[in-house]
C-alpha positions in Angstrom: -41.4 -101.3 226.2 -40.0 -101.7 222.7 -40.3 -99.1 219.9 -40.0 -99.9 216.2 -37.4 -98.3 214.0 -36.5 -98.2 210.3 -33.5 -100.0 208.9 -30.3 -98.6 210.4 -32.1 -97.1 213.5 -31.9 -98.4 217.0 -34.8 -99.8 219.0 -35.0 -99.6 222.8 -36.3 -102.7 224.6 -37.6 -103.4 228.1 -34.8 -102.7 230.6 -35.1 -105.9 232.6 -35.0 -108.3 229.7 -32.3 -106.2 228.0 -30.1 -106.4 231.1 -30.6 -110.2 231.3 -29.4 -110.6 227.7 -26.6 -108.2 228.2 -25.2 -110.3 231.0 -25.4 -113.5 229.1 -21.8 -114.8 228.2 -21.0 -113.7 224.7 -20.5 -116.4 222.0 -16.9 -115.5 221.4 -13.6 -115.0 223.3 -10.4 -113.1 222.7 -6.9 -114.1 223.6 -3.3 -113.3 223.0 -2.6 -116.7 221.5 -4.4 -115.4 218.3 -2.4 -113.7 215.6 -5.1 -111.0 215.2 -5.1 -108.0 217.6 -7.4 -108.1 220.6 -9.6 -105.3 219.2 -10.0 -107.1 215.9 -10.9 -110.4 217.6 -13.5 -108.5 219.6 -14.9 -106.6 216.6 -15.0 -109.8 214.6 -16.7 -111.8 217.3 -19.2 -109.0 218.1 -20.0 -108.6 214.4 -20.7 -112.3 214.0 -22.8 -112.3 217.2 -25.0 -109.5 215.8 -25.2 -111.1 212.3 -26.3 -114.4 213.8 -29.0 -112.8 216.0 -27.3 -113.5 219.4 -27.5 -109.7 219.9 -30.8 -108.5 218.3 -32.0 -105.1 217.2 -32.5 -102.9 220.2 -30.3 -104.8 222.5 -28.0 -102.7 224.7 -24.5 -104.2 224.6 -22.5 -104.9 227.8 -20.9 -101.9 229.5 -17.1 -101.4 229.8 -17.0 -103.1 233.1 -19.1 -106.0 231.9 -17.0 -106.5 228.8 -13.9 -106.4 231.0 -15.3 -109.1 233.3 -16.5 -111.4 230.5 -13.6 -111.0 228.0 -10.8 -109.6 230.2 -10.0 -106.8 227.8 -9.0 -103.2 228.5 -11.0 -100.1 227.7 -8.8 -99.3 224.7 -9.6 -102.7 223.1 -13.4 -102.1 223.6 -13.3 -98.6 222.3 -11.5 -99.7 219.1 -14.0 -102.6 218.5 -17.0 -100.4 219.2 -15.7 -97.7 216.9 -15.3 -100.3 214.1 -18.9 -101.6 214.4 -20.3 -98.0 214.7 -18.6 -97.1 211.4 -20.1 -100.2 209.8 -23.6 -99.1 211.0 -24.2 -102.1 213.1 -24.5 -100.3 216.4 -25.2 -96.8 217.6 -23.3 -95.2 220.5 -25.7 -93.2 222.8 -24.0 -90.9 225.3 -24.9 -91.9 228.9 -26.9 -94.8 227.6 -24.6 -97.3 225.9 -24.2 -99.1 222.6 -27.4 -100.2 220.9 -27.7 -102.8 218.1 -29.3 -101.2 215.0 -32.4 -102.6 213.4 -31.7 -104.6 210.3 -32.6 -107.9 208.7 -30.9 -110.6 210.8 -30.7 -114.4 210.6 -32.1 -116.5 213.3 -29.6 -117.7 215.9 -30.4 -121.4 216.4 -27.6 -122.3 218.8 -23.9 -122.7 219.0 -21.4 -125.2 217.7 -17.9 -125.5 219.1 -15.0 -127.4 217.5 -11.9 -128.2 219.7 -8.6 -128.9 217.9 -5.5 -130.1 219.9 -2.2 -128.7 218.9 -0.6 -131.1 216.5 0.9 -131.8 213.1 -2.3 -132.5 211.1 -2.9 -128.8 210.2 -4.0 -129.2 206.6 -6.3 -132.1 207.3 -7.9 -130.4 210.3 -8.3 -127.0 208.5 -10.2 -128.5 205.6 -12.2 -130.8 207.8 -13.2 -128.0 210.2 -13.9 -125.6 207.3 -16.7 -128.0 206.1 -18.2 -128.2 209.5 -18.1 -124.4 209.9 -19.8 -123.9 206.5 -22.6 -126.3 207.3 -23.1 -124.8 210.8 -23.4 -121.3 209.6 -25.6 -122.4 206.7 -28.0 -123.9 209.3 -28.0 -120.7 211.4 -25.7 -121.7 214.2 -22.9 -119.7 215.7 -19.6 -121.4 215.1 -16.5 -121.2 217.2 -13.1 -123.0 217.1 -10.6 -123.4 219.9 -7.1 -124.8 219.5 -5.7 -126.2 222.7 -2.0 -125.8 223.1 0.5 -127.7 225.3 2.5 -125.6 227.8 6.2 -126.1 228.3 5.5 -128.5 231.2 3.6 -130.8 228.8 0.1 -130.0 230.2 -2.6 -128.4 228.1 -3.6 -124.8 228.6 -7.4 -124.9 229.1 -8.0 -121.2 229.7 -9.7 -120.4 226.4 -11.6 -123.7 226.2 -12.9 -123.3 229.7 -14.1 -119.8 228.9 -15.8 -121.0 225.7 -17.6 -123.8 227.6 -19.2 -121.2 229.9 -21.3 -120.2 226.9 -22.9 -123.7 226.9 -22.5 -124.7 223.3 -25.2 -126.9 221.9 -22.7 -129.4 220.5 -18.9 -129.6 220.9 -16.7 -131.7 218.6 -13.2 -132.7 219.6 -11.0 -133.4 216.6 -8.4 -136.1 217.5 -8.5 -138.1 220.8 -7.0 -136.4 223.8 -8.0 -137.9 227.1 -7.4 -134.7 229.1 -9.6 -132.7 226.8 -12.3 -135.4 226.8 -12.4 -135.3 230.6 -12.8 -131.6 230.6 -15.7 -131.7 228.2 -17.3 -134.5 230.2 -16.9 -132.5 233.5 -18.4 -129.4 231.8 -21.6 -131.4 231.2 -22.0 -130.3 227.5 -23.0 -132.7 224.7 -19.9 -133.6 222.7 -18.5 -136.0 220.1 -15.0 -137.2 219.5 -13.4 -137.8 216.1 -10.2 -139.9 216.5 -8.8 -143.4 216.6 -10.1 -144.4 220.0 -13.7 -144.6 221.4 -14.7 -142.2 224.2 -17.0 -143.7 226.8 -17.2 -140.7 229.2 -20.5 -139.2 230.3 -21.7 -136.5 227.9 -20.1 -138.1 224.8 -23.0 -138.6 222.5 -21.1 -139.7 219.4 -17.8 -141.4 218.4 -16.4 -141.0 214.9 -13.4 -143.2 214.3 -10.7 -142.2 211.9 -9.6 -145.8 211.1 -6.5 -145.7 208.8 -6.0 -149.4 209.6 -9.2 -150.1 207.6 -7.0 -150.0 204.5 -4.5 -152.6 205.7 -6.6 -155.5 204.3 -6.4 -153.8 200.9 -2.6 -153.6 201.2 -2.3 -157.3 202.2 -4.5 -158.4 199.2 -2.4 -156.2 196.8 0.8 -157.8 198.1 -0.6 -161.2 197.6 -1.6 -160.4 194.0 1.7 -158.8 193.2 3.8 -161.5 194.7 6.0 -159.3 197.0 7.5 -161.0 200.1 9.9 -158.6 201.9 8.2 -155.5 203.2 9.6 -152.6 205.3 7.2 -150.3 207.0 8.8 -146.9 207.7 7.4 -144.6 210.4 8.6 -141.8 212.5 10.0 -142.4 216.0 6.9 -140.8 217.6 4.6 -143.3 215.9 2.7 -143.5 212.6 -0.9 -143.2 211.6 -1.5 -146.9 210.8 0.3 -150.2 211.3 0.3 -152.9 208.6 3.0 -155.1 210.1 0.9 -157.4 212.4 -1.6 -158.3 209.7 1.2 -158.7 207.0 3.0 -161.1 209.3 -0.1 -163.1 210.0 -0.5 -163.4 206.3 3.0 -164.9 205.9 4.9 -161.9 204.7 8.4 -160.9 205.9 7.4 -157.6 207.4 9.6 -155.3 209.5 9.3 -151.8 210.9 11.9 -149.0 210.8 11.5 -145.8 212.8 13.2 -142.7 211.4 14.1 -139.9 213.8 12.5 -136.5 213.9 14.7 -133.3 213.9 12.4 -131.4 216.3 14.5 -128.2 216.0 12.9 -127.7 212.6 9.3 -128.3 214.0 7.1 -131.4 213.7 6.5 -131.4 209.9 9.8 -130.3 208.5 11.6 -132.1 211.3 9.9 -135.4 210.3 10.8 -134.8 206.7 14.4 -134.0 207.4 14.8 -136.9 209.8 13.6 -139.4 207.2 15.8 -137.9 204.5 18.9 -138.0 206.7 18.1 -141.6 207.8 17.7 -142.9 204.2 20.7 -141.0 202.9 22.9 -142.4 205.7 21.7 -145.9 205.1 22.4 -145.7 201.4 25.9 -144.4 202.2 26.6 -147.2 204.6 24.9 -150.2 203.1 24.3 -149.3 199.4 21.0 -150.6 198.0 21.1 -154.2 199.3 18.9 -153.5 202.3 16.0 -152.3 200.1 12.9 -154.6 200.4 10.4 -155.5 197.7 8.0 -152.9 199.1 8.3 -149.7 201.3 5.2 -148.7 203.2 5.3 -145.1 204.6 2.8 -144.6 207.5 3.4 -140.8 207.6 3.2 -138.5 204.6 6.1 -136.3 205.8 8.3 -139.3 206.3 7.5 -140.3 202.7 8.4 -136.8 201.5 11.9 -136.9 203.0 12.6 -140.5 202.1 11.4 -140.1 198.5 13.8 -137.2 197.9 16.7 -139.4 199.2 15.6 -142.3 197.0 15.4 -140.0 194.0 18.9 -138.6 194.6 20.3 -142.2 195.0 18.9 -143.1 191.5 16.7 -145.9 192.9 13.9 -146.6 190.4 10.3 -146.8 191.6 8.7 -149.3 191.0 11.6 -151.1 189.2 14.0 -151.4 192.2 11.5 -150.9 195.0 7.7 -150.5 195.2 6.1 -147.8 197.4 2.9 -147.3 199.3 2.4 -144.0 201.2 -0.1 -142.4 203.5 -1.5 -139.2 201.9 -4.1 -136.5 202.4 -6.1 -135.7 199.3 -5.0 -132.3 198.0 -1.6 -132.4 199.9 0.0 -135.8 199.3 3.7 -136.6 198.7 4.8 -135.7 195.1 7.0 -138.0 193.0 7.7 -138.4 189.3 5.3 -141.4 189.3 1.9 -141.4 190.9 2.1 -143.1 194.3 0.0 -146.0 195.5 -1.5 -144.5 198.7 -3.8 -144.8 201.7 -5.6 -141.5 201.1 -7.7 -139.5 203.5 -10.1 -137.0 202.1 -10.6 -134.2 204.7 -13.3 -132.5 202.6 -15.4 -135.7 202.4 -14.8 -136.5 206.1 -15.7 -133.0 207.1 -19.0 -133.2 205.2 -19.8 -136.5 206.9 -19.1 -135.0 210.3 -21.1 -131.8 209.5 -24.1 -134.0 208.6 -23.8 -135.9 211.9 -23.6 -132.6 213.8 -26.6 -131.2 211.9 -28.6 -134.3 212.8 -27.9 -134.0 216.5 -28.8 -130.3 216.6 -32.3 -131.0 215.3 -32.8 -133.8 217.7 -32.1 -136.8 215.5 -30.1 -139.8 216.6 -26.4 -139.8 215.7 -24.8 -143.2 215.3 -21.1 -143.9 215.9 -19.3 -144.4 212.6 -16.0 -145.0 210.9 -14.4 -142.6 208.5 -11.9 -144.8 206.6 -9.3 -143.8 203.9 -9.4 -145.0 200.4 -6.7 -147.4 199.0 -5.7 -146.0 195.6 -3.4 -148.0 193.3 -0.8 -145.8 191.4 2.3 -146.4 189.4 4.6 -146.8 192.5 3.0 -150.2 193.2 1.1 -151.3 190.2 
């Protein structure tokens, strides 16, 4: 039986249905990979689970043994998390009975959205993009979770946290950036998922593909080169590969286009190492060859390569666009900075995030989601007028 209670009081429900809910996997996980303490992770996750309605007024929360089995946390972690929520008035601790969720106005829990982000060097872009999806999911009444999948020293991904999250059966999972190993895991888990990346996923369970097609801007670059009359073009990328490739299309259009890969100083990390590697490579080349090697146009396929190279160019006294013209890849809000505005292939993570959020929202209410391309914008600046 269920008894009513005023705001802030607890309500006791039927024991059988309560136990069934108590044993459902919680919509959050904890782990030592997270910078926050385990107790804070648990209290934050439990607070959101109550606010979203996953745990409703009168629900008896899992016992110490049940929490240990589901989350793998010690009694000290549980005690600290429970004490925090009790102080906030969200739960009441009843001796010999358990922790009961207090009655209060709660939003309706419509389901669960999970976003999976592979470890990589697109942190700013991914954070803004995922933030837009999170905001829309919460606004629509869905529990939102995010998992970052890291590579281990042996090069393989650590799937422990993701596998645990998938046990909660999310209503939709979005993988940000193609990773075949992760796509296979999602397919094997039999959860509906979508992939946002450069390649199409055709595995069972993938209900939507959203392509991030930076090469969509190459035709704009080719047309601009034809109008401007440039002939010699050098595409500069990092040794691990760039985010788009203009060389094949430029060559087919009759331009003298070459590629130069600059090294990455991995001891400084991906981002700073890419920047330092490009700076050192340009500085060395200026010292050994002067300026004679400079083409009509430099195209940077990575924003960190552009940052390092532009510093070296500035220190050498090379004038842009007088001595050499420049096109760079850039993220809106965090692009390379130079005394003149750069002509750029610009990705807008906020706009892309809103488009993905809309697609996820459509799927969650049973509407058809079509595959689509999220292309950057080619913006002409002073570096290549």
